[in-house]
C-alpha positions as CSV (number, residue, x, y, z in Angstrom):
1,M,0.0,0.2,0.0
2,D,1.3,3.4,-1.0
3,I,1.2,4.9,2.3
4,Q,1.1,8.8,1.5
5,R,2.4,10.3,5.0
6,R,5.0,12.4,6.5
7,R,7.6,10.4,8.7
8,F,6.9,12.0,12.0
9,L,9.6,10.5,13.7
10,Q,12.2,10.6,11.1
11,A,11.5,14.6,10.5
12,T,14.8,16.5,10.6
13,T,13.9,19.5,11.8
14,A,11.7,20.8,14.8
15,V,8.2,21.9,14.5
16,A,8.1,25.0,13.2
17,S,4.1,26.0,15.0
18,L,4.1,27.0,18.7
19,P,2.6,25.0,21.6
20,F,-0.7,25.2,21.7
21,F,-1.3,25.4,25.5
22,G,1.1,28.5,26.0
23,G,0.0,29.0,29.8
24,L,1.2,25.5,30.4
25,T,4.6,25.7,32.8
26,G,6.1,22.5,31.8
27,C,8.7,21.2,29.6
28,M,7.5,20.4,25.9
29,P,8.7,16.9,24.1
30,D,11.9,17.3,22.3
31,T,10.9,17.9,18.9
32,G,14.6,17.0,16.8
33,T,15.2,13.9,15.0
34,R,15.1,11.4,17.8
35,A,17.9,8.0,17.3
36,P,17.0,5.2,16.5
37,A,16.4,2.2,19.6
38,L,19.0,0.1,18.4
39,R,20.2,-2.8,20.3
40,G,21.0,-2.3,23.6
41,T,18.6,1.2,24.2
42,F,15.4,0.4,25.2
43,N,14.2,1.6,28.5
44,I,11.8,-1.0,30.0
45,G,7.9,0.0,31.1
46,I,4.8,-1.2,32.9
47,C,1.3,-0.3,33.2
48,D,0.1,0.7,36.3
49,W,-2.9,-2.0,36.0
50,D,-0.6,-4.5,36.6
51,M,0.4,-4.1,40.3
52,Y,-2.9,-3.2,41.4
53,T,-2.1,0.9,41.1
54,E,-4.7,1.6,37.9
55,G,-3.8,5.8,38.3
56,D,-2.2,5.9,41.4
57,P,1.1,7.7,41.8
58,G,2.1,4.8,44.2
59,S,2.9,2.8,41.0
60,F,6.5,4.2,41.1
61,A,8.2,3.1,44.0
62,I,6.5,-0.6,43.3
63,A,7.8,-0.7,39.8
64,K,11.4,0.7,40.8
65,E,11.2,-2.5,43.5
66,L,10.5,-4.8,40.2
67,G,13.3,-3.8,37.9
68,F,11.6,-1.5,35.8
69,D,12.4,2.1,34.1
70,G,8.7,3.6,34.2
71,V,5.3,3.5,34.5
72,E,2.4,3.9,32.1
73,V,-0.1,5.7,34.2
74,T,-3.4,5.6,33.6
75,Y,-5.4,9.0,33.0
76,D,-8.4,9.0,33.8
77,P,-10.6,11.9,33.6
78,L,-12.8,11.0,36.8
79,G,-10.7,9.0,39.3
80,E,-9.4,10.1,42.9
81,Y,-5.8,10.8,41.1
82,S,-7.1,12.2,38.0
83,L,-4.5,14.4,35.9
84,S,-6.9,16.4,34.5
85,R,-6.3,18.5,38.2
86,P,-3.0,20.6,38.0
87,E,-2.4,19.6,41.5
88,N,-2.4,15.3,40.6
89,R,-0.2,16.6,37.4
90,R,2.6,17.6,40.3
91,L,1.9,15.4,42.4
92,F,2.8,12.5,39.6
93,L,6.1,14.8,38.3
94,E,6.9,15.0,41.9
95,T,6.9,11.4,43.0
96,A,8.2,9.9,40.2
97,A,11.2,11.9,40.3
98,S,11.3,11.3,44.1
99,E,11.8,7.6,42.5
100,S,13.6,8.4,39.5
101,M,11.6,6.8,37.6
102,K,9.9,8.1,33.8
103,I,6.6,8.0,32.4
104,P,6.6,6.9,28.8
105,S,3.0,7.5,28.2
106,F,-0.3,7.6,29.3
107,A,-3.4,5.1,28.7
108,M,-7.2,6.1,28.4
109,G,-8.3,2.7,29.7
110,I,-11.9,4.2,30.0
111,L,-12.3,4.9,26.7
112,N,-13.2,0.6,26.8
113,T,-16.0,1.4,28.4
114,L,-17.0,4.9,27.4
115,P,-15.9,4.9,23.9
116,L,-14.5,7.5,21.8
117,A,-17.0,7.0,18.7
118,T,-20.1,7.4,20.7
119,D,-19.6,9.2,23.8
120,D,-19.8,13.0,24.1
121,R,-17.4,13.7,26.9
122,T,-14.5,11.6,25.4
123,E,-13.3,14.3,23.2
124,G,-13.0,16.8,25.4
125,W,-11.2,14.1,27.6
126,V,-8.6,13.1,24.8
127,A,-7.9,17.3,24.7
128,D,-7.8,17.4,27.9
129,C,-5.4,14.4,28.6
130,I,-2.8,16.2,25.6
131,E,-2.4,19.4,27.9
132,A,-1.6,17.1,30.8
133,M,1.1,15.4,28.6
134,V,2.2,18.8,27.8
135,E,2.7,20.1,31.0
136,M,4.6,16.8,32.0
137,N,6.4,16.0,29.2
138,V,4.7,12.9,28.0
139,K,4.9,12.4,24.4
140,M,1.9,9.6,24.3
141,V,-0.9,8.1,24.9
142,L,-2.6,5.0,24.1
143,L,-6.2,5.0,22.6
144,P,-7.8,1.8,23.0
145,F,-10.7,0.5,20.9
146,F,-11.7,-2.7,22.8
147,A,-14.8,-4.2,24.3
148,N,-17.5,-1.7,23.9
149,A,-15.5,0.4,21.5
150,D,-14.2,-2.4,19.4
151,I,-14.0,-0.7,15.6
152,K,-12.8,-4.3,14.2
153,T,-16.5,-5.1,12.9
154,N,-18.1,-1.8,13.4
155,L,-17.1,-0.2,10.7
156,A,-19.7,3.1,12.0
157,D,-18.0,3.3,15.2
158,R,-14.3,3.2,13.2
159,N,-16.1,6.3,11.0
160,K,-17.0,8.1,14.0
161,A,-13.5,7.5,15.4
162,I,-11.8,8.8,12.4
163,E,-13.7,11.7,12.3
164,I,-13.2,12.7,15.7
165,L,-9.5,11.8,15.4
166,K,-9.4,14.0,12.1
167,R,-10.6,17.3,14.8
168,L,-7.8,15.8,18.2
169,A,-4.7,15.1,15.1
170,P,-4.0,19.0,15.0
171,L,-3.9,19.3,18.8
172,A,-1.6,16.9,19.0
173,E,0.5,17.8,16.2
174,A,0.7,21.7,17.7
175,N,1.9,20.1,21.0
176,N,3.9,16.9,19.4
177,V,2.5,14.5,21.0
178,I,1.1,11.0,20.0
179,L,-2.1,9.1,20.3
180,G,-1.5,6.0,19.8
181,L,-4.2,3.5,18.7
182,E,-4.9,-0.2,20.1
183,S,-6.9,-2.2,18.6
184,F,-7.9,-5.3,16.9
185,L,-7.3,-4.0,13.0
186,D,-4.8,-5.6,10.9
187,A,-2.2,-3.7,9.3
188,E,-4.2,-2.9,6.0
189,Q,-7.2,-1.7,8.2
190,Y,-4.6,0.7,10.0
191,F,-3.4,2.0,6.8
192,A,-6.7,2.8,5.5
193,M,-7.3,4.4,8.9
194,L,-4.2,6.4,9.3
195,D,-4.5,7.1,5.7
196,Q,-8.1,8.6,6.0
197,I,-6.9,11.0,9.2
198,G,-4.2,11.8,7.3
199,S,-1.8,13.0,10.5
200,D,1.6,11.6,11.5
201,A,0.5,12.1,15.0
202,V,-1.7,9.7,14.8
203,M,0.0,5.9,15.2
204,V,-0.4,2.3,16.0
205,Y,0.6,1.2,19.7
206,Y,1.1,-2.8,19.1
207,D,0.1,-5.3,21.2
208,V,1.8,-8.4,20.3
209,Q,-0.6,-10.6,22.4
210,N,-3.5,-9.6,21.5
211,M,-3.2,-9.9,18.1
212,F,-3.5,-13.5,18.9
213,F,-6.7,-13.1,20.2
214,R,-8.7,-11.3,17.9
215,E,-12.3,-12.8,17.6
216,N,-13.7,-12.6,21.3
217,F,-10.4,-13.6,22.6
218,A,-10.8,-17.3,21.2
219,F,-7.6,-18.4,19.9
220,Q,-6.4,-16.9,16.2
221,D,-2.9,-18.5,14.6
222,F,-2.8,-14.9,12.8
223,P,0.3,-13.9,11.4
224,I,1.6,-11.4,14.0
225,Y,4.8,-11.3,12.7
226,D,4.1,-10.6,8.9
227,D,1.8,-7.6,10.7
228,L,3.9,-6.3,12.4
229,E,6.8,-6.1,9.9
230,K,4.2,-4.0,8.0
231,L,3.8,-1.5,9.9
232,L,7.5,-1.6,11.0
233,R,8.7,-0.7,7.5
234,E,5.9,2.2,7.0
235,K,6.9,3.9,10.5
236,V,4.0,3.6,11.9
237,V,4.4,1.9,15.3
238,C,4.5,5.0,18.5
239,Q,5.0,2.0,20.9
240,I,4.7,-2.1,21.7
241,H,3.1,-4.0,24.5
242,C,4.7,-7.0,25.6
243,K,2.6,-9.5,27.3
244,E,1.5,-13.0,28.0
245,N,-2.2,-13.3,29.6
246,Y,-0.8,-17.0,31.4
247,A,2.7,-17.2,31.1
248,L,5.5,-15.3,31.8
249,L,7.4,-13.5,29.5
250,G,9.5,-16.1,27.2
251,H,6.7,-19.1,27.9
252,G,3.7,-18.2,26.1
253,V,2.4,-18.2,22.2
254,V,4.7,-14.6,21.4
255,D,8.2,-15.4,19.9
256,F,9.8,-11.9,21.6
257,P,13.4,-12.7,20.1
258,R,11.5,-12.6,16.4
259,V,10.0,-9.4,17.7
260,R,13.4,-8.3,18.5
261,D,14.7,-8.9,15.4
262,L,11.7,-6.7,13.8
263,L,12.4,-4.3,15.5
264,E,16.2,-4.2,14.7
265,R,15.6,-4.9,11.2
266,H,13.5,-2.1,10.5
267,D,15.2,0.9,12.9
268,Y,12.4,0.7,15.2
269,R,12.2,4.5,17.0
270,G,10.4,4.1,19.7
271,D,12.0,4.5,23.3
272,W,10.5,1.9,25.4
273,L,8.9,-1.8,25.8
274,I,6.3,-1.9,27.8
275,A,5.0,-5.0,29.8
276,E,1.8,-5.6,30.4
277,T,1.8,-8.6,31.6
278,F,-1.9,-9.2,34.0
279,P,0.0,-11.8,36.6
280,W,-2.9,-12.1,38.7
281,A,-3.7,-14.5,35.6
282,K,-0.6,-16.8,36.0
283,V,-0.5,-17.1,39.5
284,G,-4.2,-16.4,41.2
285,E,-5.2,-13.2,43.2
286,D,-3.2,-14.8,46.6
287,G,0.0,-15.7,44.5
288,D,3.6,-14.4,44.0
289,W,2.4,-11.2,41.4
290,K,5.9,-9.3,42.6
291,G,7.6,-12.1,41.4
292,V,5.7,-12.7,37.9
293,L,6.8,-8.9,37.2
294,R,10.3,-9.1,38.5
295,A,10.8,-12.2,35.8
296,D,9.1,-10.2,33.2
297,A,11.4,-7.4,33.5
298,V,14.4,-9.4,33.6
299,F,12.9,-11.4,30.3
300,L,12.8,-8.3,28.1
301,R,15.9,-6.3,29.2
302,E,17.7,-9.9,28.3
303,T,15.8,-10.7,24.9
304,F,15.9,-6.7,23.7
305,N,18.7,-5.1,25.7
306,R,21.4,-7.9,24.0
307,G,24.8,-5.3,24.5
């Protein structure tokens, strides 16, 4: 497919436009060329919901204890620690700094329940999230399309989501942040969607495990490596979720060394790999979930950062 898209992460000049949120005091993300993430350079992060700390600043201390470099933080517009409030943004930044931890990305899991395509509040929530990203120097947010928000078979909702993302994309572009789409769409469907949106600020957040379970989590022998390679070749992957639902990383259905080889072959320019591993599914609610996450962190470092 001939993708008529500028290469946002390959740009050799800074974004010329001024930040949209001129009144914010946080640092802007870097706007220059980003170096490729070659062998030995990945940071290893973890989703806050894996640690029973969804949307909670306590996630940083636990992630550090478990051997991770940073936390993918839940952006919940409605919760106790909602990052829609400036005081909570400061709290998260101060807590992360105190633990020497980073925030590679936000995730708006609430969109699975209250979909972007059908809930009138959600477009404003994403716009507010972009404001928080600028203030907190977070470069991307995960926008999921699962459960109530599934757009694989619901073409009407997919088209509605496209129209909303077309309105949000200029705001993301002006502030040099990425909206990462995660869904059950295959590469060709993503290409069609991205072409319609027409912005390099909208990319694909790829979850290797999810693509094995595309039809209501009934096992499918989907060629994820061919699919991922197509997306990597076109430079539209912004970040990777590394996941096994019921096994330790490296002991399930995903061939992670093969994923690593694809990232290296196509000069993947992301900085982070994010573990999303649901440890309670492996050991039970009363099991050693911290041991699971420690093992997953070690596996990712040894597999992807070979020195």
